[in-house]
C-alpha positions as semicolon CSV with decimal commas, in nm:
position;residue;x (nm);y (nm);z (nm)
1;M;-1,491;-2,978;0,651
2;S;-1,621;-2,883;0,994
3;S;-1,862;-2,590;1,016
4;T;-1,828;-2,521;1,387
5;P;-1,832;-2,144;1,449
6;N;-1,553;-1,972;1,639
7;T;-1,644;-1,932;2,005
8;G;-1,378;-1,682;2,112
9;P;-1,080;-1,475;1,998
10;V;-0,864;-1,638;1,731
11;Q;-0,507;-1,542;1,644
12;Y;-0,436;-1,394;1,301
13;V;-0,121;-1,279;1,124
14;V;-0,137;-0,985;0,883
15;R;0,127;-0,935;0,618
16;T;0,195;-0,575;0,522
17;L;0,468;-0,353;0,375
18;M;0,775;-0,201;0,536
19;S;0,697;0,093;0,770
20;L;0,320;0,023;0,766
21;E;0,319;-0,217;1,062
22;P;0,208;0,049;1,317
23;L;-0,077;0,151;1,086
24;V;-0,205;-0,209;1,067
25;A;-0,174;-0,241;1,445
26;A;-0,385;0,073;1,492
27;E;-0,651;-0,062;1,253
28;A;-0,664;-0,391;1,443
29;E;-0,690;-0,219;1,782
30;A;-0,975;-0,004;1,649
31;C;-1,158;-0,330;1,571
32;G;-1,109;-0,460;1,925
33;A;-0,795;-0,670;1,873
34;M;-0,605;-0,805;2,171
35;D;-0,243;-0,917;2,215
36;V;-0,128;-0,698;1,925
37;E;0,238;-0,748;1,831
38;T;0,425;-0,594;1,538
39;G;0,696;-0,782;1,351
40;R;0,893;-0,738;1,031
41;R;0,629;-0,657;0,771
42;S;0,372;-0,839;0,986
43;V;0,131;-0,782;1,273
44;T;-0,012;-1,054;1,498
45;F;-0,330;-1,014;1,704
46;S;-0,639;-1,195;1,834
47;L;-0,995;-1,108;1,732
48;E;-1,344;-1,248;1,756
49;D;-1,544;-1,290;1,435
50;E;-1,719;-0,952;1,438
51;G;-1,393;-0,765;1,484
52;L;-1,222;-0,976;1,219
53;Y;-1,497;-0,907;0,966
54;R;-1,475;-0,533;1,036
55;F;-1,098;-0,541;0,997
56;L;-1,115;-0,734;0,670
57;Q;-1,373;-0,500;0,520
58;T;-1,205;-0,175;0,620
59;T;-0,829;-0,233;0,628
60;R;-0,626;-0,010;0,397
61;F;-0,280;-0,122;0,499
62;A;-0,295;-0,505;0,505
63;V;-0,171;-0,715;0,212
64;R;-0,281;-1,059;0,335
65;V;-0,453;-1,199;0,644
66;L;-0,356;-1,548;0,762
67;R;-0,505;-1,779;1,022
68;P;-0,247;-2,017;1,174
69;V;-0,405;-2,362;1,214
70;F;-0,110;-2,594;1,288
71;R;0,218;-2,545;1,474
72;F;0,483;-2,811;1,531
73;K;0,857;-2,877;1,507
74;A;1,042;-3,054;1,227
75;K;1,413;-3,121;1,167
76;G;1,399;-3,177;0,794
77;P;1,173;-3,252;0,495
78;D;1,106;-3,616;0,594
79;D;1,029;-3,516;0,952
80;L;0,796;-3,248;0,813
81;H;0,607;-3,512;0,615
82;A;0,588;-3,757;0,907
83;R;0,435;-3,497;1,137
84;A;0,215;-3,322;0,880
85;V;0,048;-3,642;0,759
86;K;-0,100;-3,690;1,109
87;L;-0,273;-3,349;1,110
88;N;-0,649;-3,318;1,061
89;W;-0,636;-3,145;0,722
90;S;-0,998;-3,224;0,642
91;Q;-1,105;-2,982;0,915
92;W;-0,954;-2,688;0,726
93;V;-0,896;-2,786;0,363
94;D;-1,163;-2,892;0,114
95;A;-1,003;-3,150;-0,118
96;R;-1,271;-3,077;-0,380
97;R;-1,158;-2,716;-0,425
98;S;-0,842;-2,600;-0,606
99;L;-0,540;-2,529;-0,390
100;A;-0,207;-2,344;-0,395
101;L;0,084;-2,369;-0,153
102;D;0,304;-2,077;-0,048
103;V;0,627;-2,141;0,141
104;T;0,877;-1,929;0,334
105;V;1,180;-2,106;0,480
106;N;1,461;-1,974;0,698
107;S;1,623;-2,289;0,832
108;D;1,941;-2,492;0,791
109;H;1,727;-2,806;0,819
110;F;1,549;-2,719;0,493
111;P;1,804;-2,622;0,226
112;H;1,543;-2,603;-0,052
113;D;1,211;-2,416;-0,014
114;Q;1,042;-2,606;-0,295
115;F;1,129;-2,947;-0,152
116;A;0,965;-2,850;0,178
117;M;0,655;-2,746;-0,016
118;F;0,646;-3,077;-0,207
119;R;0,676;-3,278;0,116
120;L;0,388;-3,084;0,270
121;K;0,177;-3,147;-0,040
122;D;0,262;-3,517;-0,019
123;A;0,153;-3,525;0,346
124;M;-0,180;-3,361;0,261
125;S;-0,238;-3,605;-0,028
126;D;-0,158;-3,903;0,192
127;H;-0,399;-3,776;0,457
128;F;-0,692;-3,746;0,217
129;R;-0,612;-4,085;0,060
130;D;-0,588;-4,271;0,391
131;R;-0,855;-4,097;0,597
132;L;-1,117;-4,034;0,329
133;R;-1,041;-4,337;0,112
134;G;-1,006;-4,118;-0,192
135;S;-0,740;-4,093;-0,458
136;G;-0,544;-3,839;-0,257
137;H;-0,509;-3,623;-0,566
138;L;-0,505;-3,250;-0,491
139;N;-0,616;-2,999;-0,751
140;I;-0,313;-2,767;-0,751
141;N;-0,386;-2,437;-0,926
142;R;-0,119;-2,168;-0,894
143;T;-0,296;-1,903;-1,103
144;A;-0,649;-1,899;-0,960
145;P;-0,666;-2,117;-0,647
146;E;-0,977;-2,133;-0,432
147;Q;-0,764;-2,200;-0,123
148;I;-0,408;-2,101;-0,027
149;V;-0,206;-2,279;0,241
150;H;0,100;-2,096;0,375
151;L;0,397;-2,290;0,514
152;H;0,640;-2,091;0,729
153;I;0,955;-2,254;0,869
154;A;1,200;-2,077;1,102
155;G;1,466;-2,313;1,234
156;E;1,270;-2,614;1,360
157;D;0,945;-2,419;1,412
158;V;0,679;-2,491;1,151
159;T;0,358;-2,291;1,113
160;V;0,083;-2,380;0,867
161;S;-0,171;-2,105;0,798
162;L;-0,478;-2,054;0,582
163;D;-0,504;-1,741;0,370
164;L;-0,841;-1,573;0,435
165;V;-0,825;-1,368;0,114
166;G;-0,716;-1,602;-0,164
167;K;-0,542;-1,534;-0,492
168;D;-0,595;-1,158;-0,507
169;A;-0,403;-0,974;-0,236
170;L;-0,574;-0,681;-0,065
171;F;-0,389;-0,420;-0,269
172;K;-0,587;-0,529;-0,574
173;R;-0,880;-0,292;-0,528
174;G;-1,025;-0,352;-0,876
175;Y;-1,023;0,003;-1,014
176;R;-0,683;0,017;-1,186
177;A;-0,692;0,095;-1,560
178;P;-0,565;-0,208;-1,756
179;R;-0,300;-0,013;-1,944
180;A;-0,173;0,192;-1,648
181;R;0,208;0,203;-1,649
182;A;0,411;0,152;-1,329
183;P;0,128;0,238;-1,087
184;L;0,199;0,260;-0,717
185;N;0,084;-0,032;-0,505
186;E;-0,251;0,066;-0,355
187;V;-0,163;-0,046;-0,001
188;L;0,165;0,146;-0,019
189;T;-0,020;0,454;-0,144
190;S;-0,269;0,449;0,143
191;G;0,017;0,401;0,384
192;L;0,207;0,696;0,240
193;L;-0,097;0,920;0,284
194;A;-0,132;0,810;0,646
195;L;0,240;0,853;0,717
196;A;0,215;1,208;0,582
197;G;-0,068;1,280;0,826
198;W;-0,339;1,319;0,562
199;K;-0,698;1,252;0,669
200;P;-1,037;1,293;0,497
201;G;-1,144;1,654;0,506
202;E;-0,802;1,790;0,408
203;T;-0,728;1,919;0,059
204;L;-0,509;1,687;-0,148
205;V;-0,321;1,796;-0,459
206;D;-0,163;1,517;-0,667
207;P;0,015;1,709;-0,948
208;M;0,222;1,421;-1,089
209;C;-0,067;1,179;-1,063
210;G;0,033;0,915;-1,318
211;S;-0,253;0,665;-1,305
212;G;-0,410;0,851;-1,010
213;T;-0,355;0,607;-0,723
214;F;-0,295;0,875;-0,457
215;S;-0,615;1,059;-0,545
216;I;-0,830;0,746;-0,574
217;E;-0,713;0,603;-0,240
218;A;-0,780;0,940;-0,075
219;A;-1,127;0,953;-0,233
220;L;-1,211;0,598;-0,118
221;W;-1,105;0,700;0,231
222;T;-1,320;1,013;0,210
223;A;-1,624;0,824;0,079
224;G;-1,634;0,617;0,399
225;V;-1,734;0,295;0,223
226;P;-1,578;-0,029;0,357
227;I;-1,309;-0,072;0,096
228;H;-1,337;-0,453;0,072
229;A;-1,704;-0,506;0,156
230;G;-1,790;-0,598;-0,203
231;R;-1,553;-0,893;-0,228
232;T;-1,728;-1,217;-0,326
233;S;-1,456;-1,478;-0,388
234;W;-1,242;-1,480;-0,076
235;T;-1,130;-1,811;0,075
236;L;-1,288;-1,694;0,401
237;F;-1,638;-1,744;0,262
238;G;-1,586;-2,120;0,228
239;M;-1,403;-2,171;0,556
240;P;-1,555;-2,351;0,855
241;G;-1,741;-2,120;1,090
242;F;-1,795;-1,835;0,841
243;D;-2,106;-1,638;0,940
244;A;-2,260;-1,480;0,627
245;R;-2,530;-1,296;0,822
246;L;-2,275;-1,137;1,056
247;W;-2,060;-1,039;0,756
248;R;-2,354;-0,850;0,599
249;S;-2,441;-0,686;0,930
250;V;-2,082;-0,563;0,977
251;S;-2,077;-0,434;0,620
252;E;-2,377;-0,212;0,684
253;S;-2,255;-0,081;1,019
254;A;-1,904;-0,008;0,885
255;R;-2,027;0,247;0,632
256;E;-1,944;0,602;0,735
257;E;-2,125;0,898;0,581
258;R;-1,860;1,168;0,582
259;I;-1,956;1,535;0,583
260;E;-1,603;1,674;0,600
261;R;-1,505;1,675;0,232
262;A;-1,229;1,878;0,070
263;P;-1,103;1,898;-0,289
264;I;-0,894;1,612;-0,427
265;L;-0,713;1,743;-0,735
266;A;-0,510;1,520;-0,967
267;S;-0,310;1,634;-1,268
268;D;-0,019;1,540;-1,491
269;W;0,151;1,714;-1,780
270;N;0,123;1,398;-1,993
271;K;-0,221;1,333;-2,141
272;H;-0,177;0,953;-2,149
273;P;-0,160;0,890;-1,771
274;V;-0,434;1,150;-1,723
275;G;-0,656;0,934;-1,942
276;D;-0,570;0,628;-1,732
277;A;-0,643;0,820;-1,411
278;R;-0,983;0,935;-1,539
279;E;-1,071;0,577;-1,636
280;S;-0,972;0,449;-1,293
281;V;-1,170;0,723;-1,118
282;R;-1,479;0,630;-1,322
283;T;-1,433;0,260;-1,245
284;A;-1,416;0,339;-0,874
285;G;-1,727;0,560;-0,900
286;L;-1,546;0,862;-0,757
287;E;-1,602;1,130;-1,022
288;H;-1,785;1,342;-0,763
289;L;-1,477;1,348;-0,538
290;V;-1,177;1,365;-0,772
291;R;-1,098;1,618;-1,045
292;V;-0,838;1,511;-1,303
293;E;-0,684;1,745;-1,558
294;V;-0,379;1,798;-1,778
295;A;-0,141;2,045;-1,612
296;D;0,231;2,082;-1,553
297;F;0,324;2,110;-1,184
298;L;0,607;2,347;-1,270
299;D;0,341;2,592;-1,395
300;L;0,073;2,505;-1,140
301;R;-0,064;2,744;-0,876
302;P;-0,240;2,643;-0,554
303;P;-0,618;2,619;-0,591
304;R;-0,808;2,926;-0,478
305;G;-1,069;2,934;-0,206
306;V;-0,956;2,619;-0,023
307;Q;-0,767;2,555;0,297
308;P;-0,402;2,456;0,234
309;G;-0,352;2,083;0,265
310;L;-0,109;1,824;0,133
311;V;0,077;1,811;-0,199
312;V;0,195;1,458;-0,288
313;L;0,460;1,403;-0,553
314;N;0,601;1,085;-0,704
315;P;0,845;1,231;-0,960
316;P;1,032;1,028;-1,222
317;Y;1,326;0,832;-1,084
318;G;1,547;0,853;-1,392
319;Q;1,446;0,548;-1,595
320;R;1,267;0,757;-1,856
321;V;1,409;1,102;-1,788
322;H;1,741;1,208;-1,944
323;A;2,012;1,215;-1,677
324;D;2,106;1,577;-1,751
325;D;1,745;1,685;-1,689
326;L;1,676;1,495;-1,366
327;E;1,853;1,745;-1,139
328;N;1,678;2,028;-1,319
329;L;1,342;1,862;-1,255
330;Y;1,402;1,811;-0,882
331;G;1,541;2,161;-0,849
332;G;1,229;2,290;-1,021
333;I;1,006;2,098;-0,783
334;G;1,185;2,243;-0,481
335;G;1,171;2,594;-0,621
336;A;0,802;2,570;-0,704
337;L;0,717;2,440;-0,358
338;K;0,916;2,715;-0,184
339;H;0,782;3,002;-0,388
340;R;0,420;2,903;-0,454
341;W;0,295;2,662;-0,189
342;T;0,366;2,843;0,138
343;G;0,134;2,725;0,413
344;W;0,094;2,377;0,261
345;R;0,263;2,047;0,343
346;A;0,438;1,847;0,074
347;A;0,542;1,482;0,057
348;L;0,782;1,340;-0,202
349;L;0,870;0,979;-0,289
350;F;1,212;0,914;-0,440
351;P;1,484;0,642;-0,433
352;K;1,708;0,660;-0,127
353;D;2,023;0,677;-0,339
354;L;1,895;0,934;-0,591
355;E;2,156;1,209;-0,627
356;A;1,902;1,459;-0,761
357;Q;1,711;1,461;-0,430
358;H;1,955;1,722;-0,297
359;R;1,832;1,966;-0,560
360;I;1,493;1,984;-0,388
361;G;1,657;2,228;-0,145
362;L;1,415;2,171;0,144
363;K;1,472;2,010;0,483
364;P;1,208;1,745;0,560
365;S;1,025;1,749;0,890
366;A;0,995;1,369;0,876
367;K;1,129;1,083;0,662
368;H;1,020;0,721;0,623
369;T;1,190;0,436;0,439
370;V;0,951;0,230;0,227
371;M;0,981;-0,028;-0,049
372;N;0,830;0,066;-0,384
373;G;0,845;-0,281;-0,537
374;P;1,212;-0,387;-0,508
375;L;1,333;-0,026;-0,476
376;A;1,415;0,125;-0,136
377;C;1,266;0,475;-0,131
378;T;1,239;0,776;0,097
379;W;0,901;0,929;0,174
380;A;0,993;1,282;0,282
381;I;0,742;1,525;0,437
382;Y;0,801;1,900;0,424
383;D;0,635;2,192;0,605
384;L;0,635;2,483;0,361
385;F;0,675;2,821;0,528
386;K;0,845;3,158;0,496
387;G;1,141;3,247;0,711
388;K;1,386;3,041;0,910
389;R;1,303;2,701;1,049
390;A;1,379;2,803;1,409
391;E;1,141;3,098;1,379
392;H;0,876;2,874;1,227
393;L;0,906;2,623;1,510
394;S;0,884;2,899;1,770
395;G;0,567;3,036;1,608
396;A;0,729;3,346;1,456
397;T;0,730;3,435;1,088
398;S;0,978;3,628;0,882
399;E;0,914;3,828;0,567
400;G;1,262;3,764;0,430
401;A;1,382;3,484;0,207
402;Q;1,359;3,133;0,346
403;G;1,642;3,054;0,585
404;E;1,895;2,782;0,557
405;E;1,689;2,531;0,759
406;G;1,339;2,629;0,653
407;G;1,411;2,641;0,282
408;R;1,703;2,408;0,218
409;P;2,009;2,245;0,372
410;E;2,304;2,480;0,398
411;A;2,511;2,298;0,139
412;A;2,234;2,270;-0,120
413;P;2,264;2,520;-0,408
414;V;1,974;2,742;-0,507
415;P;1,828;2,626;-0,841
416;E;1,968;2,863;-1,099
417;A;1,638;2,894;-1,286
418;V;1,446;3,034;-0,986
419;E;1,356;3,400;-1,019
420;P;1,299;3,639;-0,726
421;E;0,988;3,576;-0,516
422;G;0,683;3,763;-0,641
423;E;0,769;3,717;-1,007
424;T;0,676;3,433;-1,240
425;V;0,886;3,125;-1,169
426;R;0,975;2,922;-1,477
427;F;1,162;2,596;-1,517
428;R;1,265;2,392;-1,816
429;R;1,049;2,082;-1,846
430;P;1,259;1,763;-1,855
431;R;1,274;1,563;-2,172
432;I;1,078;1,240;-2,135
433;Q;1,156;0,927;-2,333
434;K;0,817;0,801;-2,444
435;P;0,745;0,433;-2,503
436;R;0,721;0,346;-2,871
437;D;0,350;0,267;-2,858
438;E;0,272;0,609;-2,709
439;A;0,487;0,790;-2,962
440;A;0,323;0,604;-3,250
441;G;-0,027;0,683;-3,121
442;E;0,019;1,060;-3,123
């Protein structure tokens, strides 16, 4: 493999999640990127090495970073092989290291994705056999490859890219508790915080914390440490032109000592996810920034002596909550927010087609569609205030009950369990179906 360093800006393609493309673009521009273009779950830009290293070490919203190395046209699998075998693979791929191939095809010329992948692999093997007089055998390892080659075909346009990261995508931060159940993707979580307008220095309350991903991502952001600076096994480190000295220099300069710190409070009514969250916080070394406790949001009061900030909620979607209790739960959440959290902002994540969302009884100031795994979800942000929405927007306040726009849509019913403002507000906790192993361990 050639070791010639890069002498100017190089084009890169970043894969990300739905609705996070503008966030990735802003990160790239902050690192000096040029020719920034957003696509569907992707962002393309050009960077020199120093800017690339800074982006890789600090990005919160990227899933993978690819470097396109070959572009050509092909009208079918055999044409793909004939053209690919002539490429200088030895400049970019080390035949001595394990390899995996990833393929995405959207073309009538290639009816089967896997066949296109096999023909590319054959072309690479033939290249190494003919040019290097070797056996041509490639060490394919799908579980822990040292190199990943991405093949993208759209119509007749073929792009071959190298993955700078390797087997572990950038959402794998390394702090997640092994037994954590259904945790949010870390990249998605950081994106949700940014979409809600949260920044370090603002109070964050995560009262349905589960395994604690919201709180941990906020704490990592607050700590100011380059989130990926400690990686040691990326494909990038064995690629031609990698500058180890520059990488270390960027790592030191990217550290930000933040003074503006505010409380990050995580809680859950179930002791089992609270234990997972505490373990993850310890693994991440963030005990000094995150407090985790057992508490039920429907009984929780805002913390005293702090500036109001953001309340983030990822309530159950219905898989483990009895159907007759789900509307009661969402109605309870809306009632608690209206009556107890005035002056705060709230953000809720729920499936787009969830009927119980109407029981929240609040009109969001902003909504974003995101994918939580395969599930299309709404990330709704609410400004919590007294009085009518029009009065709130005009800067006035009202001492009466919340109006139809400020508190809830006109057609949404008031949760029956809500008592008058000023008195204790109580709600019936939903019945949760516990997994058998949890129930047996109690």
